[in-house]
C-alpha positions as a LaTeX table, in Angstrom:
\begin{tabular}{lrrr}
\hline
Residue & $x$ (\AA) & $y$ (\AA) & $z$ (\AA) \\
\hline
Met1 & 0.00 & 0.00 & 0.00 \\
Asn2 & 1.21 & 3.52 & $-0.77$ \\
Ser3 & 2.02 & 5.93 & 2.05 \\
Phe4 & $-0.67$ & 8.44 & 2.97 \\
Ile5 & $-1.71$ & 11.01 & 5.57 \\
Tyr6 & $-5.23$ & 11.03 & 6.99 \\
Asn7 & $-6.56$ & 14.06 & 8.90 \\
Ala8 & $-9.89$ & 13.57 & 10.66 \\
Leu9 & $-12.07$ & 16.66 & 11.00 \\
Pro10 & $-13.68$ & 17.39 & 14.40 \\
Ser11 & $-17.42$ & 17.23 & 13.80 \\
Arg12 & $-20.42$ & 15.59 & 15.44 \\
Val13 & $-23.07$ & 13.89 & 13.29 \\
Val14 & $-26.57$ & 12.97 & 14.45 \\
Phe15 & $-28.26$ & 10.87 & 11.75 \\
Gly16 & $-31.71$ & 9.34 & 11.55 \\
Ala17 & $-35.37$ & 9.93 & 10.84 \\
Gly18 & $-36.79$ & 12.30 & 13.43 \\
Ser19 & $-33.36$ & 13.40 & 14.67 \\
Leu20 & $-34.45$ & 17.05 & 14.65 \\
Ala21 & $-35.94$ & 16.15 & 18.04 \\
His22 & $-32.39$ & 16.31 & 19.43 \\
Leu23 & $-31.90$ & 19.97 & 18.46 \\
Glu24 & $-32.09$ & 21.36 & 21.99 \\
Arg25 & $-29.64$ & 18.75 & 23.27 \\
Glu26 & $-27.16$ & 19.62 & 20.55 \\
Ile27 & $-27.38$ & 23.32 & 21.35 \\
Asp28 & $-26.72$ & 22.51 & 25.01 \\
Leu29 & $-23.64$ & 20.52 & 24.03 \\
Leu30 & $-22.36$ & 23.58 & 22.16 \\
Gly31 & $-22.76$ & 25.62 & 25.31 \\
Ala32 & $-24.94$ & 28.08 & 23.39 \\
Lys33 & $-27.81$ & 30.20 & 24.70 \\
Arg34 & $-29.01$ & 32.37 & 21.80 \\
Ala35 & $-29.32$ & 30.97 & 18.28 \\
Leu36 & $-29.71$ & 32.93 & 15.06 \\
Val37 & $-31.62$ & 30.75 & 12.57 \\
Leu38 & $-30.50$ & 31.04 & 8.93 \\
Ser39 & $-32.32$ & 30.02 & 5.75 \\
Thr40 & $-33.09$ & 31.06 & 2.19 \\
Pro41 & $-36.30$ & 33.00 & 1.54 \\
Glu42 & $-37.85$ & 29.81 & 0.15 \\
Gln43 & $-37.21$ & 27.95 & 3.40 \\
Ala44 & $-38.29$ & 30.70 & 5.77 \\
Gly45 & $-41.11$ & 28.46 & 6.97 \\
Gln46 & $-38.67$ & 25.80 & 8.15 \\
Ala47 & $-36.57$ & 28.50 & 9.83 \\
Arg48 & $-39.65$ & 29.78 & 11.64 \\
Ala49 & $-40.53$ & 26.25 & 12.78 \\
Val50 & $-37.02$ & 25.83 & 14.24 \\
Ala51 & $-37.22$ & 29.22 & 15.96 \\
Asp52 & $-40.65$ & 28.40 & 17.39 \\
Arg53 & $-39.30$ & 25.11 & 18.68 \\
Leu54 & $-36.47$ & 26.91 & 20.49 \\
Gly55 & $-38.72$ & 29.59 & 21.98 \\
Gly56 & $-36.69$ & 32.08 & 24.00 \\
Arg57 & $-33.43$ & 30.50 & 22.91 \\
Ala58 & $-33.99$ & 31.77 & 19.35 \\
Ala59 & $-32.29$ & 35.15 & 19.01 \\
Gly60 & $-33.90$ & 35.77 & 15.62 \\
Ile61 & $-34.20$ & 34.65 & 12.00 \\
Tyr62 & $-32.22$ & 35.70 & 8.93 \\
Ala63 & $-33.98$ & 34.22 & 5.89 \\
Arg64 & $-32.04$ & 35.91 & 3.08 \\
Ala65 & $-29.33$ & 33.39 & 2.20 \\
Val66 & $-28.62$ & 33.18 & $-1.55$ \\
Met67 & $-26.29$ & 31.28 & $-3.86$ \\
His68 & $-22.56$ & 31.92 & $-3.81$ \\
Val69 & $-22.76$ & 34.11 & $-0.64$ \\
Pro70 & $-22.49$ & 37.71 & $-1.92$ \\
Ile71 & $-20.28$ & 39.62 & 0.49 \\
Glu72 & $-23.09$ & 42.12 & 1.11 \\
Thr73 & $-25.33$ & 39.32 & 2.41 \\
Ala74 & $-22.54$ & 37.95 & 4.60 \\
Arg75 & $-21.92$ & 41.37 & 6.17 \\
Glu76 & $-25.61$ & 41.95 & 6.78 \\
Ala77 & $-25.99$ & 38.58 & 8.55 \\
Arg78 & $-22.84$ & 39.14 & 10.63 \\
Asp79 & $-24.11$ & 42.53 & 11.75 \\
Leu80 & $-27.48$ & 41.06 & 12.72 \\
Ala81 & $-25.85$ & 38.26 & 14.74 \\
Arg82 & $-23.78$ & 40.86 & 16.58 \\
Arg83 & $-26.77$ & 43.10 & 17.33 \\
Leu84 & $-28.80$ & 40.16 & 18.63 \\
Asn85 & $-25.93$ & 38.86 & 20.80 \\
Ala86 & $-26.25$ & 35.45 & 19.14 \\
Asp87 & $-23.71$ & 32.86 & 20.26 \\
Cys88 & $-24.54$ & 30.23 & 17.65 \\
Ala89 & $-26.14$ & 30.01 & 14.21 \\
Ile90 & $-28.46$ & 27.25 & 13.05 \\
Ala91 & $-28.28$ & 26.82 & 9.28 \\
Ile92 & $-31.30$ & 24.93 & 7.96 \\
Gly93 & $-31.40$ & 24.26 & 4.24 \\
Gly94 & $-28.85$ & 23.60 & 1.51 \\
Gly95 & $-25.38$ & 24.77 & 0.65 \\
Ser96 & $-26.32$ & 28.44 & 0.30 \\
Thr97 & $-27.52$ & 28.61 & 3.91 \\
Thr98 & $-24.67$ & 26.55 & 5.34 \\
Cys99 & $-22.13$ & 28.69 & 3.50 \\
Leu100 & $-23.74$ & 31.84 & 4.87 \\
Gly101 & $-23.26$ & 30.42 & 8.36 \\
Lys102 & $-19.62$ & 29.82 & 7.49 \\
Ala103 & $-19.21$ & 33.41 & 6.31 \\
Ile104 & $-20.48$ & 34.57 & 9.70 \\
Ala105 & $-18.19$ & 32.18 & 11.57 \\
Leu106 & $-15.16$ & 33.25 & 9.53 \\
Glu107 & $-15.01$ & 36.60 & 11.31 \\
Ser108 & $-16.64$ & 35.72 & 14.62 \\
Asp109 & $-16.70$ & 33.04 & 17.30 \\
Leu110 & $-20.21$ & 31.80 & 16.48 \\
Ala111 & $-20.63$ & 28.04 & 16.55 \\
Ile112 & $-22.50$ & 26.63 & 13.56 \\
Leu113 & $-25.08$ & 23.85 & 13.82 \\
Ala114 & $-26.17$ & 22.64 & 10.38 \\
Ile115 & $-29.45$ & 20.96 & 9.50 \\
Pro116 & $-29.12$ & 19.96 & 5.81 \\
Thr117 & $-32.26$ & 19.59 & 3.74 \\
Thr118 & $-30.40$ & 18.93 & 0.47 \\
Tyr119 & $-27.36$ & 16.84 & $-0.47$ \\
Ala120 & $-24.86$ & 19.70 & $-0.86$ \\
Gly121 & $-22.35$ & 18.37 & 1.66 \\
Ser122 & $-20.92$ & 21.73 & 2.66 \\
Glu123 & $-21.90$ & 21.02 & 6.27 \\
Met124 & $-19.03$ & 18.52 & 6.47 \\
Thr125 & $-16.29$ & 20.81 & 5.18 \\
Pro126 & $-14.07$ & 23.64 & 6.41 \\
Ile127 & $-14.37$ & 25.23 & 2.96 \\
Tyr128 & $-15.99$ & 28.63 & 2.56 \\
Gly129 & $-16.80$ & 30.77 & $-0.47$ \\
Ile130 & $-17.71$ & 34.43 & $-0.73$ \\
Thr131 & $-18.48$ & 36.32 & $-3.94$ \\
Glu132 & $-17.36$ & 39.92 & $-4.34$ \\
Ala133 & $-17.41$ & 42.02 & $-7.51$ \\
Gly134 & $-18.31$ & 38.97 & $-9.62$ \\
Leu135 & $-15.45$ & 36.77 & $-8.37$ \\
Lys136 & $-15.92$ & 33.90 & $-5.95$ \\
Arg137 & $-13.13$ & 33.61 & $-3.39$ \\
Thr138 & $-12.78$ & 30.28 & $-1.63$ \\
Gly139 & $-10.65$ & 29.19 & 1.29 \\
Lys140 & $-10.29$ & 26.72 & 4.13 \\
Ser141 & $-10.49$ & 27.29 & 7.86 \\
Thr142 & $-11.51$ & 24.93 & 10.64 \\
Arg143 & $-13.28$ & 27.84 & 12.36 \\
Val144 & $-16.08$ & 27.66 & 9.75 \\
Leu145 & $-16.63$ & 23.90 & 10.11 \\
Pro146 & $-20.05$ & 23.27 & 11.69 \\
Arg147 & $-19.59$ & 21.89 & 15.19 \\
Ala148 & $-22.62$ & 19.62 & 14.86 \\
Val149 & $-24.76$ & 18.35 & 11.99 \\
Ile150 & $-28.28$ & 16.95 & 12.31 \\
Tyr151 & $-29.20$ & 14.75 & 9.34 \\
Asp152 & $-32.93$ & 14.10 & 9.45 \\
Pro153 & $-34.13$ & 12.35 & 6.25 \\
Glu154 & $-37.70$ & 13.42 & 7.08 \\
Leu155 & $-36.72$ & 17.00 & 6.21 \\
Thr156 & $-35.70$ & 15.94 & 2.68 \\
Arg157 & $-38.89$ & 14.13 & 1.72 \\
Thr158 & $-40.45$ & 17.30 & 0.28 \\
Leu159 & $-37.33$ & 18.32 & $-1.65$ \\
Pro160 & $-38.49$ & 18.71 & $-5.28$ \\
Val161 & $-37.38$ & 15.84 & $-7.47$ \\
Ala162 & $-35.51$ & 18.07 & $-9.93$ \\
Leu163 & $-33.50$ & 19.64 & $-7.13$ \\
Thr164 & $-33.00$ & 16.24 & $-5.54$ \\
Val165 & $-31.29$ & 14.93 & $-8.67$ \\
Thr166 & $-28.98$ & 17.91 & $-9.23$ \\
Ser167 & $-28.14$ & 18.11 & $-5.54$ \\
Ala168 & $-27.24$ & 14.41 & $-5.59$ \\
Met169 & $-25.05$ & 14.88 & $-8.67$ \\
Asn170 & $-23.35$ & 17.77 & $-6.90$ \\
Ala171 & $-22.58$ & 15.42 & $-4.00$ \\
Ile172 & $-21.31$ & 12.72 & $-6.35$ \\
Ala173 & $-18.92$ & 15.29 & $-7.83$ \\
His174 & $-17.26$ & 15.73 & $-4.43$ \\
Ala175 & $-16.62$ & 12.01 & $-4.16$ \\
Ala176 & $-15.54$ & 11.59 & $-7.78$ \\
Glu177 & $-12.81$ & 14.22 & $-7.44$ \\
Gly178 & $-11.85$ & 12.81 & $-4.05$ \\
Leu179 & $-10.96$ & 9.54 & $-5.78$ \\
Tyr180 & $-8.04$ & 11.22 & $-7.59$ \\
Ala181 & $-7.20$ & 13.90 & $-5.03$ \\
Gln182 & $-3.54$ & 14.78 & $-4.59$ \\
Asn183 & $-3.84$ & 14.11 & $-0.84$ \\
Gly184 & $-6.26$ & 11.20 & $-1.14$ \\
Asn185 & $-6.09$ & 8.15 & 1.07 \\
Pro186 & $-7.71$ & 4.69 & 1.29 \\
Val187 & $-10.27$ & 5.79 & 3.90 \\
Met188 & $-11.56$ & 8.62 & 1.73 \\
Ser189 & $-11.63$ & 6.39 & $-1.34$ \\
Leu190 & $-13.84$ & 3.89 & 0.48 \\
Met191 & $-16.17$ & 6.67 & 1.61 \\
Ala192 & $-16.23$ & 8.19 & $-1.88$ \\
Glu193 & $-17.17$ & 4.95 & $-3.61$ \\
Glu194 & $-19.82$ & 4.12 & $-1.03$ \\
Gly195 & $-21.26$ & 7.64 & $-1.24$ \\
Ile196 & $-21.57$ & 7.48 & $-5.02$ \\
Arg197 & $-23.16$ & 4.02 & $-4.80$ \\
Ala198 & $-25.74$ & 5.07 & $-2.21$ \\
Leu199 & $-26.82$ & 8.14 & $-4.15$ \\
Ala200 & $-26.85$ & 6.45 & $-7.56$ \\
Glu201 & $-29.01$ & 3.60 & $-6.23$ \\
Ala202 & $-31.41$ & 5.91 & $-4.40$ \\
Leu203 & $-32.09$ & 8.35 & $-7.24$ \\
Pro204 & $-34.36$ & 6.21 & $-9.46$ \\
Thr205 & $-36.58$ & 5.35 & $-6.48$ \\
Val206 & $-36.77$ & 8.96 & $-5.31$ \\
Arg207 & $-37.65$ & 10.07 & $-8.82$ \\
Glu208 & $-40.56$ & 7.63 & $-8.94$ \\
His209 & $-41.60$ & 8.00 & $-5.29$ \\
Ala210 & $-40.37$ & 11.34 & $-4.00$ \\
Asp211 & $-41.32$ & 10.73 & $-0.37$ \\
Asp212 & $-39.93$ & 7.18 & $-0.10$ \\
Ala213 & $-38.44$ & 7.15 & 3.40 \\
Ala214 & $-35.80$ & 4.47 & 2.81 \\
Ala215 & $-34.53$ & 5.97 & $-0.44$ \\
Arg216 & $-34.40$ & 9.45 & 1.09 \\
Ser217 & $-32.42$ & 8.07 & 4.02 \\
Asp218 & $-29.98$ & 6.29 & 1.69 \\
Ala219 & $-29.51$ & 9.43 & $-0.38$ \\
Leu220 & $-28.79$ & 11.56 & 2.68 \\
Tyr221 & $-26.36$ & 8.92 & 3.94 \\
Gly222 & $-24.55$ & 9.06 & 0.58 \\
Ala223 & $-24.48$ & 12.84 & 0.69 \\
Trp224 & $-22.91$ & 12.78 & 4.15 \\
Leu225 & $-20.13$ & 10.49 & 2.91 \\
Cys226 & $-19.51$ & 12.60 & $-0.18$ \\
Gly227 & $-19.44$ & 15.76 & 1.92 \\
Ala228 & $-16.93$ & 14.19 & 4.29 \\
Val229 & $-14.67$ & 13.45 & 1.31 \\
Leu230 & $-14.95$ & 17.05 & 0.14 \\
Gly231 & $-13.94$ & 18.25 & 3.59 \\
Ala232 & $-10.96$ & 15.93 & 4.01 \\
Val233 & $-9.10$ & 16.04 & 0.69 \\
Gly234 & $-8.38$ & 18.59 & $-2.00$ \\
Met235 & $-10.42$ & 19.06 & $-5.13$ \\
Ala236 & $-9.21$ & 19.74 & $-8.67$ \\
Leu237 & $-10.40$ & 20.84 & $-12.13$ \\
His238 & $-14.09$ & 20.08 & $-11.69$ \\
His239 & $-14.55$ & 22.27 & $-8.64$ \\
Lys240 & $-12.37$ & 25.02 & $-10.12$ \\
Leu241 & $-14.55$ & 25.15 & $-13.23$ \\
Cys242 & $-17.79$ & 25.07 & $-11.25$ \\
His243 & $-16.67$ & 27.88 & $-8.92$ \\
Thr244 & $-15.70$ & 29.91 & $-11.98$ \\
Leu245 & $-18.99$ & 29.31 & $-13.78$ \\
Gly246 & $-21.13$ & 29.76 & $-10.69$ \\
Gly247 & $-19.42$ & 32.75 & $-9.11$ \\
Ser248 & $-18.52$ & 34.71 & $-12.24$ \\
Phe249 & $-21.56$ & 33.93 & $-14.40$ \\
Asn250 & $-24.17$ & 33.43 & $-11.67$ \\
Leu251 & $-25.18$ & 29.93 & $-12.73$ \\
Pro252 & $-27.07$ & 27.64 & $-10.31$ \\
His253 & $-24.61$ & 25.70 & $-8.18$ \\
Ala254 & $-25.92$ & 22.13 & $-8.23$ \\
Glu255 & $-26.91$ & 22.30 & $-11.89$ \\
Val256 & $-23.42$ & 23.44 & $-12.90$ \\
His257 & $-21.86$ & 20.50 & $-11.06$ \\
Thr258 & $-24.32$ & 18.14 & $-12.73$ \\
Val259 & $-23.52$ & 19.34 & $-16.24$ \\
Val260 & $-19.75$ & 19.73 & $-15.92$ \\
Leu261 & $-18.87$ & 16.57 & $-13.97$ \\
Pro262 & $-18.99$ & 13.99 & $-16.82$ \\
His263 & $-16.78$ & 16.16 & $-19.03$ \\
Val264 & $-14.12$ & 16.67 & $-16.37$ \\
Ile265 & $-14.09$ & 12.94 & $-15.55$ \\
Ala266 & $-13.58$ & 12.27 & $-19.28$ \\
Phe267 & $-10.77$ & 14.86 & $-19.40$ \\
Asn268 & $-8.99$ & 13.26 & $-16.42$ \\
Ala269 & $-9.70$ & 9.61 & $-17.26$ \\
Ser270 & $-6.31$ & 8.83 & $-18.78$ \\
Ala271 & $-4.50$ & 10.32 & $-15.78$ \\
Ala272 & $-6.73$ & 8.71 & $-13.13$ \\
Pro273 & $-7.81$ & 5.26 & $-14.37$ \\
His274 & $-8.28$ & 3.87 & $-10.85$ \\
Ala275 & $-10.75$ & 6.64 & $-10.04$ \\
Ala276 & $-12.71$ & 5.83 & $-13.20$ \\
Asp277 & $-12.80$ & 2.14 & $-12.23$ \\
Arg278 & $-14.17$ & 2.96 & $-8.77$ \\
Ile279 & $-16.82$ & 5.27 & $-10.21$ \\
Asn280 & $-17.92$ & 2.56 & $-12.63$ \\
Arg281 & $-18.13$ & 0.03 & $-9.82$ \\
Ala282 & $-20.17$ & 2.43 & $-7.68$ \\
Leu283 & $-22.54$ & 2.99 & $-10.60$ \\
Gly284 & $-22.94$ & $-0.76$ & $-11.09$ \\
Arg285 & $-21.21$ & $-0.70$ & $-14.48$ \\
Lys286 & $-18.99$ & $-3.56$ & $-15.65$ \\
Gly287 & $-16.83$ & $-1.34$ & $-17.83$ \\
Gly288 & $-16.89$ & 1.43 & $-20.36$ \\
Ser289 & $-16.56$ & 5.13 & $-19.73$ \\
Ala290 & $-17.20$ & 6.36 & $-16.18$ \\
Ala291 & $-17.86$ & 9.79 & $-17.68$ \\
Ala292 & $-20.62$ & 8.37 & $-19.87$ \\
Gly293 & $-22.04$ & 6.56 & $-16.85$ \\
Leu294 & $-22.31$ & 9.81 & $-14.90$ \\
Phe295 & $-23.85$ & 11.56 & $-17.91$ \\
Asp296 & $-26.42$ & 8.78 & $-18.26$ \\
Leu297 & $-27.21$ & 8.87 & $-14.53$ \\
Ala298 & $-28.01$ & 12.57 & $-14.75$ \\
Gln299 & $-29.94$ & 12.37 & $-18.01$ \\
Ser300 & $-31.99$ & 9.29 & $-17.11$ \\
Asn301 & $-33.13$ & 11.01 & $-13.91$ \\
Gly302 & $-34.22$ & 14.18 & $-15.68$ \\
Ala303 & $-31.32$ & 16.48 & $-14.81$ \\
Pro304 & $-30.02$ & 19.19 & $-17.16$ \\
Ile305 & $-27.05$ & 18.07 & $-19.26$ \\
Ala306 & $-26.09$ & 21.28 & $-21.10$ \\
Leu307 & $-24.75$ & 24.62 & $-19.86$ \\
Lys308 & $-26.87$ & 26.39 & $-22.47$ \\
Asp309 & $-29.97$ & 25.10 & $-20.67$ \\
Ile310 & $-29.03$ & 26.56 & $-17.27$ \\
Gly311 & $-28.23$ & 30.13 & $-18.29$ \\
Met312 & $-24.70$ & 30.03 & $-19.76$ \\
Arg313 & $-24.10$ & 32.20 & $-22.83$ \\
Ser314 & $-21.86$ & 30.94 & $-25.61$ \\
Asp315 & $-20.19$ & 34.36 & $-25.69$ \\
Asp316 & $-18.88$ & 33.76 & $-22.15$ \\
Leu317 & $-17.10$ & 30.47 & $-22.81$ \\
Asp318 & $-13.82$ & 32.14 & $-23.81$ \\
Ala319 & $-13.78$ & 34.23 & $-20.63$ \\
Ala320 & $-14.63$ & 31.19 & $-18.52$ \\
Ser321 & $-11.78$ & 29.12 & $-19.94$ \\
Glu322 & $-9.37$ & 32.00 & $-19.38$ \\
Leu323 & $-10.46$ & 32.34 & $-15.74$ \\
Ala324 & $-10.14$ & 28.59 & $-15.22$ \\
Val325 & $-6.45$ & 28.52 & $-16.20$ \\
Ser326 & $-5.43$ & 31.93 & $-14.84$ \\
Asn327 & $-4.26$ & 30.61 & $-11.43$ \\
Pro328 & $-2.19$ & 27.41 & $-11.08$ \\
Tyr329 & $-3.76$ & 24.50 & $-9.20$ \\
Trp330 & $-3.23$ & 20.76 & $-9.00$ \\
Asn331 & $-5.09$ & 18.33 & $-11.24$ \\
Pro332 & $-4.17$ & 14.74 & $-12.13$ \\
Arg333 & $-3.84$ & 15.89 & $-15.73$ \\
Pro334 & $-1.79$ & 19.13 & $-15.68$ \\
Ile335 & $-3.67$ & 22.38 & $-16.15$ \\
Gly336 & $-2.19$ & 25.70 & $-17.19$ \\
Arg337 & $-2.28$ & 28.27 & $-19.94$ \\
Ala338 & $-0.96$ & 25.68 & $-22.36$ \\
Gln339 & $-4.20$ & 23.72 & $-21.84$ \\
Arg340 & $-6.52$ & 26.68 & $-22.33$ \\
Gly341 & $-7.68$ & 25.36 & $-25.70$ \\
Glu342 & $-8.49$ & 21.95 & $-24.24$ \\
Ile343 & $-10.47$ & 23.53 & $-21.41$ \\
Arg344 & $-12.31$ & 25.65 & $-23.98$ \\
Glu345 & $-13.23$ & 22.46 & $-25.86$ \\
Leu346 & $-14.38$ & 20.81 & $-22.62$ \\
Leu347 & $-16.65$ & 23.77 & $-21.89$ \\
Gln348 & $-18.01$ & 23.72 & $-25.44$ \\
Arg349 & $-19.02$ & 20.08 & $-25.06$ \\
Ala350 & $-20.60$ & 20.86 & $-21.70$ \\
Phe351 & $-22.37$ & 23.85 & $-23.23$ \\
Glu352 & $-23.90$ & 21.70 & $-25.96$ \\
Gly353 & $-24.62$ & 18.69 & $-23.71$ \\
Val354 & $-22.60$ & 16.17 & $-25.73$ \\
Arg355 & $-22.37$ & 12.71 & $-24.16$ \\
Pro356 & $-18.72$ & 11.89 & $-23.34$ \\
Glu357 & $-17.31$ & 8.74 & $-24.86$ \\
\hline
\end{tabular}
């Protein structure tokens, strides 16, 4: 076996149907007294239900989380937490809400308790992202890692099917890149393969029966594993492209990951054959292209497969490819200005929705 380093992140996970019932206990374990509840406008009702449950321990609600965490939103939420003397933030919802909590924690001592209702996985990572002047800046800090995560599959049973599929593909992307990460290790590879398997097997059932309790539980379990991979090892070309497309061109986060993933896996296949083999195995495929398998998984479950269908303009592809190669970063297949043309071709295929071979 090759040498490796494994760093475990300090987080507490409470998983199971009905586990929201343990919310008060988890706040007690944080030593918190006044919680600011965060959500998107669409999930304000869930935020209100959490605040009502907490009664006097709820300092207030901030239901204005949006994609990619604009710095103006982050500052507004930080100021509110300060004015309300909140000592913890409860982020209920998807990645946008969790990442807003992280933006607050980045410049304060607030503890974050995450209650995911999608499969984004950001609740398991010390990664944050803030968008300013059209550019998304990302970084890593253990101070933004949620101290506790409550995974209650019951809260995902009303997640719309279309969002379920793209959110699951977003999670699978974390695991897929984790399989060829520069600092990968056998533990993360096991978690990545199992996460992809759980999500891929759950999706067809969820698509046919959106409130199926067992399938929803399996999908959330897979998302947890994929999120843990994202938090423990580095990412590469796929996440760089998606941050560029999402932050600079305001494209929807999960949909971008869904569309781009098969094309990046195809691009990296020759440099990471073992990752492709594991992806195929997780998808239940005996062989062939892992990239095509991921494309088929998305398409067969009704997800978008082309950037042109989620708001990308063809006129922006040149700028996107330039941004993607402008700063050096590791990828199993080297990336730099010399590969700008290849990245431009990758984006063109993703724009048109061409099935990778």
